[in-house]
Legacy VTK file of the C-alpha trace (Angstrom):
# vtk DataFile Version 3.0
C-alpha trace
ASCII
DATASET POLYDATA
POINTS 218 float
9.812 -12.159 10.217
6.839 -10.199 8.916
4.274 -11.104 6.285
3.409 -8.126 4.064
0.169 -7.830 2.085
-0.716 -4.922 -0.210
-4.025 -4.821 -2.093
-4.455 -1.053 -2.239
-4.552 -1.013 -6.058
-5.306 -3.469 -8.858
-1.666 -4.565 -8.593
-1.552 -6.746 -5.493
1.588 -8.043 -3.833
2.873 -9.854 -0.777
6.248 -10.661 0.687
8.245 -11.933 3.634
10.471 -9.368 5.326
13.234 -9.860 7.881
15.889 -7.459 9.192
15.381 -4.811 6.493
15.453 -7.383 3.695
12.708 -8.605 1.385
13.255 -12.366 1.429
10.720 -13.344 -1.225
7.695 -11.817 -2.875
4.777 -12.339 -5.223
2.619 -10.010 -7.303
-0.550 -10.236 -9.369
-2.978 -7.974 -11.197
-6.756 -8.111 -11.029
-9.498 -5.801 -12.254
-12.083 -7.428 -9.993
-11.158 -8.650 -6.521
-7.945 -9.758 -4.847
-9.623 -12.396 -2.681
-9.200 -15.267 -5.149
-5.472 -14.544 -5.494
-4.459 -14.026 -1.883
-4.520 -17.463 -0.267
-3.128 -19.473 -3.229
-0.336 -16.913 -3.588
0.394 -17.059 0.139
0.549 -20.869 0.065
2.980 -20.775 -2.859
5.228 -18.211 -1.205
5.306 -19.980 2.157
6.159 -23.262 0.432
9.000 -21.638 -1.500
10.384 -19.995 1.640
10.183 -23.303 3.544
8.649 -21.716 6.602
5.453 -22.092 8.602
2.928 -19.320 9.082
3.549 -19.681 12.807
7.103 -18.376 12.189
5.688 -14.939 11.361
5.871 -12.297 14.107
3.288 -9.922 12.658
1.289 -9.227 9.517
1.715 -5.905 7.732
-1.097 -4.593 5.546
-1.788 -1.434 3.566
-4.978 0.071 4.993
-5.480 2.310 1.957
-6.348 4.705 0.591
-7.505 2.714 -2.389
-10.560 1.288 -4.111
-13.232 -0.220 -1.875
-13.029 -3.811 -3.156
-9.234 -3.795 -3.325
-8.584 -2.465 0.174
-11.381 -4.480 1.754
-10.063 -7.746 0.283
-6.690 -7.239 1.930
-8.099 -6.103 5.269
-10.577 -8.985 5.538
-7.943 -11.568 4.564
-5.451 -10.182 7.078
-8.115 -10.157 9.781
-8.733 -13.850 9.221
-5.048 -14.746 9.162
-4.211 -12.653 12.215
-7.088 -14.066 14.228
-6.314 -17.665 13.266
-2.594 -17.313 13.965
-3.024 -15.047 17.015
-0.608 -12.547 15.465
-0.688 -8.733 15.683
-1.270 -6.543 12.650
0.696 -3.482 11.569
-1.286 -1.191 9.255
0.509 1.298 7.010
-0.605 4.023 4.622
-0.419 3.011 0.959
0.512 6.506 -0.223
3.464 6.631 2.154
4.656 3.276 0.828
4.293 4.424 -2.795
6.060 7.713 -2.141
8.954 6.189 -0.231
9.520 3.636 -2.990
10.475 6.534 -5.296
12.103 8.886 -2.777
15.575 8.086 -4.087
14.669 9.466 -7.521
13.894 13.050 -6.522
13.737 15.266 -3.449
10.097 16.048 -4.291
7.686 13.137 -4.770
3.906 13.149 -5.139
2.211 9.778 -4.563
-1.184 9.248 -6.201
-4.179 6.942 -5.804
-7.011 7.206 -8.328
-10.263 8.451 -6.756
-12.320 8.704 -9.968
-14.242 11.700 -11.305
-10.974 13.405 -12.327
-9.762 13.305 -8.737
-6.914 11.614 -6.880
-5.910 11.046 -3.282
-2.355 12.287 -2.933
0.503 12.716 -0.497
3.674 14.720 -1.006
7.124 13.864 0.294
10.301 15.915 0.461
13.584 14.084 0.951
11.723 10.999 2.147
9.590 12.815 4.730
5.818 13.217 4.481
4.837 16.852 3.883
1.155 16.416 3.093
-0.943 13.381 4.026
-3.786 11.792 2.057
-5.696 14.716 0.592
-8.335 14.641 -2.142
-7.675 16.934 -5.089
-7.976 17.563 -8.813
-4.921 16.256 -10.625
-4.504 19.307 -12.863
-4.488 21.609 -9.818
-1.973 19.403 -8.019
0.305 19.507 -11.069
0.016 23.295 -11.289
1.142 23.675 -7.672
3.896 21.037 -7.770
7.507 22.175 -7.259
9.863 21.895 -10.211
11.429 18.445 -10.414
8.548 16.654 -8.704
8.059 13.010 -9.689
4.477 11.714 -9.687
4.213 8.057 -8.697
1.478 5.466 -8.279
1.032 1.728 -7.810
-1.137 1.360 -10.920
-2.305 3.408 -13.897
-4.573 6.295 -12.941
-7.526 7.344 -15.086
-6.062 10.800 -15.785
-2.674 9.519 -16.916
-2.950 11.607 -20.112
-2.913 14.785 -18.015
0.296 13.634 -16.364
1.854 12.678 -19.684
1.213 16.168 -21.052
2.361 17.974 -17.903
6.097 17.843 -18.488
6.618 16.175 -15.105
8.092 12.700 -14.828
5.595 10.041 -13.775
5.934 6.328 -13.172
4.366 3.231 -11.668
6.703 2.058 -8.936
8.064 -1.475 -8.822
6.144 -3.761 -6.454
9.345 -5.054 -4.846
10.404 -1.475 -4.098
7.004 -0.849 -2.513
7.195 -4.026 -0.441
10.701 -3.136 0.735
9.585 0.288 1.963
6.460 -1.242 3.451
8.599 -3.773 5.302
10.774 -1.033 6.782
7.690 0.807 8.024
6.226 -2.385 9.476
9.477 -3.250 11.274
9.671 0.250 12.750
6.060 0.285 13.914
6.320 -3.245 15.309
9.431 -2.316 17.314
7.563 0.693 18.736
4.558 -1.423 19.655
2.308 0.290 17.109
0.243 -2.807 16.377
-3.466 -3.578 16.144
-5.704 -6.489 16.960
-7.304 -8.027 13.877
-10.726 -6.561 14.631
-9.458 -3.012 15.066
-8.349 -2.368 11.487
-9.908 0.725 9.953
-9.602 0.878 6.140
-9.185 4.098 4.180
-11.058 4.230 0.889
-10.422 6.589 -2.001
-14.166 7.128 -2.108
-16.383 6.858 0.981
-18.544 3.736 0.518
-20.588 4.696 3.596
-19.327 1.620 5.366
-17.532 2.079 8.637
-15.161 -0.098 10.563
-14.699 -3.703 9.576
-14.884 -5.825 12.707
-15.524 -4.450 16.177
-18.054 -1.713 16.819
LINES 1 219
218 0 1 2 3 4 5 6 7 8 9 10 11 12 13 14 15 16 17 18 19 20 21 22 23 24 25 26 27 28 29 30 31 32 33 34 35 36 37 38 39 40 41 42 43 44 45 46 47 48 49 50 51 52 53 54 55 56 57 58 59 60 61 62 63 64 65 66 67 68 69 70 71 72 73 74 75 76 77 78 79 80 81 82 83 84 85 86 87 88 89 90 91 92 93 94 95 96 97 98 99 100 101 102 103 104 105 106 107 108 109 110 111 112 113 114 115 116 117 118 119 120 121 122 123 124 125 126 127 128 129 130 131 132 133 134 135 136 137 138 139 140 141 142 143 144 145 146 147 148 149 150 151 152 153 154 155 156 157 158 159 160 161 162 163 164 165 166 167 168 169 170 171 172 173 174 175 176 177 178 179 180 181 182 183 184 185 186 187 188 189 190 191 192 193 194 195 196 197 198 199 200 201 202 203 204 205 206 207 208 209 210 211 212 213 214 215 216 217
């Protein structure tokens, strides 16, 4: 069983995942910091599931890209949990999770994370496979170059949503349970392949460089 934690946007979520199934989940929204929500939400979910934290095999976390405070809150919390429980961590890319959660809606999907200043971090997928990874760009230029039928997806509202609305392309905020399900599949796959990290080795990816390097070991 894997614990999943996603704080890559203002819409945070967590879940328990086992054998390709999301067993239970929680979500919340914050405009400030996820830290105050994480542990109470985890306690509630663990109590509902009637399990112990020691039953978890690994902890999955989105490493970004995302806002500094949002991503950092998840990484720091997971570091503490993983160290205390002596469990490995599986880090996944938030854009891949967002894109995969909508891959059944169109062959061409563009996943977005707001980077401010009329920019976004984006990844493109075609038939569920990553074509372009985590690039910074201007939203209007990305729209201009998008293939016909592309769906633009995100985990929360982006600041340039009006540009998307006027573009003629379909856009949506994906459901958190869909994101957690795709995240769980990625975590299971990486865990089976041994692609895990120690708690101190997590390297976050921020939408904007805060000039802060690795959290943990140097």
